[in-house]
N, C-alpha and C positions, 0 to 999 in steps of 0.2 A: 797597856792594852792595843797592841799592835799585832793582830792575829794576821797570820801570812796562811792565806787559803791553799787548798790543794787541788789537784785536776778533778774535773767532771762537769756536768751539765750546769749551766747557771740557775736554771729554775727547777721547782719541783712540779709535782702532777697539779698542785693547786694554784701555779703562777706566780709563788712565792720564792724569794732566794734560798736555794740550798745551804748557802754559806755566804756570810760578810766578813769582809776582810781585805787585805791588800796582796798584791803579787808584783811580782818583777818579770812577769811574761804574760801572754794569754793563757791562762790555764782554766779559764771557764768557757763552757761552750753557750753562746749566745743562739737561740732558737727563736724567731720572730713567731713561730706557731705555736710555741710553748705558753704564750703570754694570755691570761685568763681575763685581762681588765679589758674594757670598752676600747672600740679602735681609735678613737677620737683621744685618747689620754697618750697613745704612744707616740714618742719623739726620737728621732734618730738623725745624726749629723757626722758629717766631717768637716773639721775646720782645719784649714793650714796657714801657719802664720810663718814667715821669713822676714829676718830683721838684718840691718846692717846700721853702721853708726849713722847713717844720714837717712835711710828711707825704710818704710815698712811695707810688705804686701801680705793680703790676708784674703782667703777663699774659703766661701762656704758652700757646701750642698747639704741640706735639710730635707726631711721629710717628717713633718709634724703632724701628720694625718689629714687635719683639715686644711692644712695648707702646706705647701712646699715653700722653699727658699734657694734662691740661688743668688748670692752675694759676693761683692768683692771690695776692696778696701785698698786704697794705696795712700800713704802718709809721706809728707817731705817733712823732717825734723828741722831741718836748715830753714825753711819758709814758713815754719809755723802752719802748713797748711794739711787739709786731709780731703780725701774725696771718697765715699762711700756710695754704692748703687745695689739697690736689691729687688728683685723680683719675685712675687710670691703667687705661684699657682695654684688655685684652690683644689680642695678635696683630692689631694695626692694619694692618700689612703695607701701608701707602701708603695704605689707605682714606681719610686725613682729607683726602688731595689737596691737601696744602700748594703753592701756587703754585710754579711753574719760574722766576719772576722776582720781584725784591724790589719791581717798580715795576707791576705787573700783577697779577691775579688774586684772587680773595675765598677767605677760608677760613672755615668754621662749624663747632663740633661741639657735641654736647649730650649729657650723658652722668651719669644718676642725679640729675638735677634741676640740674646745672650746665652752664650755657650761656655759649660763647664765640663772638663773631665779630670778624673782621678784614676790612674791607671799603674799596674805593676809591671814590672818588667825586670829580668835579671840583674840589671844595675841600681834600681831601688824603685822609688815612687815617682811617676812623671805627672805633673801639673800642667794642664793647658787649660788656656782661657782666651776667650774672643770677646768683645763687647765693645763696638763701634759706636754707642751712644753713650760710653761711659764718661763722666763728668762733662754733660753737657754737649756731647758729640767731640771730646778731646780722643776718646777711643783708648780701649785697654787690651792689648795682646802679647801674648808670648806664652814661651814653654819654659818650663823649670825641672829639672830633675833633682830628685833629694836622694843623696846616696849615702854610702857608709852607715847604714841604719844600726843604731846600738843594739847591742845583744838584748840589754835590759831595759826597763822603762816602769811609768806608773800606771798599776791596776788596781781599782778599787770597785768594788761591789758594795752600795750602800742602800739600806731599806729604809722606809720612810714609816714610821711607828704608826700614824694616822690611817694608814692605808697597807695591808698585807699584801695586796697584789701591785703596790707601787715600787719600782727600785729604779737605781741607777748603776749601770755598768759603764765605766768609763777607762780609757786608756790615755796616757799622755806619752808622745815619744818625743822627746828633747834630742837635739845635737845631730839631725841628720845634716849632711854636708850639701849646701845650694849651688847648683850649677846651672847657669841659663841666662836668659834674658827677657825683659819686661819692656814693652815698648808703650810710654803713656803721653798721649797727645803728640806723636811722632818724634820724643824724646825718647831714646836708648839707654837702659840701665840693666847691667850686667851684674851678674851673682858669682862670687867666687869663692869657690868649695874649699880652699884653704883658710879663710876667714868668715864664712857668712853662713849662717844655720838655719834649719827650719824645723818647724813643730808641728806635730798633728796632735788635734784633741778628737778622740773617737768617743763618740757617746751614742747609748742605746739604753733605752730605759723606758717606764712608765711614771710619769711624774704627776703629784698633786697639783693642783691649782695654783695656789700663790708660793712664790719661794724667792728668796733672796739668796744671791751666792757670791764670794769674795774669791777670786783666782789670781795667782801672779805665777810669771815665768820668765826665763831667759834662758838664752843658748849663746855660747860664745868661747873664746879662748880664755884659759886662766893659766900661767906659766907654759903657754905654748899648747896646752893641750885641750881636748873637747872638755866643758864644764858648762851645766845647767842646773836647773832646780824648778820643783813644781812645789807651789803653797796653794791651800786654800781652804774653805771651811763654809758653813752656812746653811746648808739644807741636809734632811734627813737625819739618821741615826748613825752618827760616827764612833760609837763606843767600840767598836771592831776595831776601828784603825782610822788614821787619819790620812790625806792623800799628800802630805809632805814627804818631799824626797829630794834628795841631791844626785847629781848624774856626774859621773868623772872617768874620762878614758873608757865610757861604754858600760860602766858598772852602776848600778842603783844602790844608794845608802840612806836607810829609812832614818826619817825624822819623827818625832812625836808632836806636840803641839806647837804651832806659830802662831804668835799674836801680832794683829795688825794695830798699829799706833797711827792711825788717818787724821789728817787737819780736818776741824769743823769748818764747815761753811765753803769748802773749797775744794777742788779735786787735784788741780795743777797750778796751786799759787804757793804752795808750801810744802817742804819736804815731808816725806813719809818716814816711818821707822818699823823696822820687823825685829822681833826676837822671839825666841823658843825657849820653852820651859827647861831645857838641858843646855843652854848655853851653846848648842851646836849652829844656830844659825842667827847671825846678827848681822841687819842690813841698812844702811840708808838708802833711802829714795828719792832722787830728783827728779821731778816730774818736766818732761819736755812739753807735751800735749795731751790733751784730753779729747779721744775719741767718742762724742758725745752722742746718743742716738734717743728719741723719746717717742714711742709711738703708743697711741690713746684712743683703742676703738670701744672704750667702754668695758665690753665684758673682755676683751683681750687689750693687755697694757703691758709695755716693756719700757724701762727705762735703764740705758746702759751707760757708763762711763769706764770705758776702758783707758789707762791713763799710760802713755809709753814715757821711759826715761832709763835714767842710769842708776843701777846698782853698785854701792860700795861698801863692801864689810868683810866678814869672815863667815866661811863653811867649815865645819868640822865633821872628816869622813867616819865612817864605822869604826875605823881603825886608831884614830886619834890625830890623823895627819890634819893640819889646818892649812886651809887654801884663804890666801889673802886676794879678794874681788876688788876691782878699780875700774869703774866707769863701764859695767856691764850693761848693754842694751836690753832691755825688756819690758814687760808691762806688768800694772797690776789692776784689777778690775772690780767693781761691784756692779751687778746686774740685779734688778728687781723685775721679776716676772709674773704675771697673771696670765696663764696660758692653758 
């Protein structure tokens, strides 16, 4: 049940998905004006995450209609510390003007001294951040270029059976080589494009109110070449396709179902395990730290556990080649949202 979508518009004249399924590139055209749902149900975001063996940087620009989001996270795996600071301008209603394509268009926003910009140039994708008040005045500032953007990616269009005008159009681009420097509290951290990689999570859609999702991702080197994966499930009707995919040397290899075997009662205190129905993805996950966040505004509620750690196991490509993965840095998360 892995239906690969063809080219065309994302939404029909009634605001529903023209076609559900997966793709390896941006085959469907997202048009915000074609949405027929109430304005406050529209969710749009660009999330970038760059990992090394010792640190991770995450940057988010989102427009969730009744509020926006500018967020930055810095994680230190060696010291087991993380800092996240987010600002939420209210009633943005699309004013942040996030691009309607993951391959074109720039976005920039500034709010209360926090500036973020994601731009395209001939070399790749450029991320700029400047937030003097980050981590209690430590400050976070820098510029990162994500280059060598792979030819293929994970693309999925997911309907919600309880609402025909609800949908999620998502693209995950793994294994972009990261080059640049981030300064945190006066300490400089460089990204080496020969061994450090970034990820884009590009999401556009109309969401139902109460959802829980599971998402895992990693990018790095296996046998000296770029390798990554995207796994996940939890919301909407995924009978047309899953979002599980391997990436190897710029090509995407489709997986079917991946089961998550999570420890009970803890997120970062015991190992996790992942297994696929066809034996093509078998991974152990050793948690390093849980970037947890809990926001409860009664009507709006979010409980997030993004656990960073190391993946070890095997992945089997479409042609049967087996890749041995050892200590690949990535994350696996559980997020519960009422929004």
